[in-house]
C-alpha positions as CSV (number, residue, x, y, z in Angstrom):
1,M,122.0,70.0,94.2
2,E,118.0,70.3,94.6
3,A,118.5,67.7,96.9
4,L,120.7,69.4,98.6
5,M,119.2,72.4,99.1
6,K,116.4,70.7,100.8
7,D,118.7,68.9,103.5
8,I,119.9,72.6,104.2
9,L,116.5,73.8,104.4
10,E,115.0,71.1,106.7
11,E,118.3,71.2,109.1
12,Y,117.8,75.1,109.2
13,G,114.4,74.7,109.8
14,Q,114.7,72.3,113.0
15,T,117.6,74.6,114.0
16,A,114.9,78.1,114.2
17,A,112.3,75.9,115.7
18,I,114.7,75.5,118.5
19,V,116.2,78.6,119.1
20,I,112.4,79.9,118.9
21,I,111.3,77.6,121.5
22,G,114.1,78.3,123.6
23,L,113.8,82.2,123.3
24,S,110.2,81.5,124.1
25,M,111.0,79.6,127.3
26,V,113.6,82.4,128.3
27,K,110.9,84.5,128.1
28,I,108.5,82.8,130.4
29,L,111.5,82.0,133.1
30,W,112.1,85.7,132.7
31,A,108.8,86.9,133.7
32,V,108.1,84.4,136.2
33,M,111.2,85.4,138.1
34,G,110.1,88.8,137.8
35,A,106.8,87.7,139.3
36,L,108.3,85.7,142.3
37,S,110.7,89.3,143.3
38,Y,107.9,91.3,143.6
């Protein structure tokens, strides 16, 4: 049971990291697009 929990946590951690990185990239892209449109 403990090993299963660890696997879930590791997978969730990877997914969370990908989501956070993706959101950061979208934010940066949005800022760049906003700057270019002026």
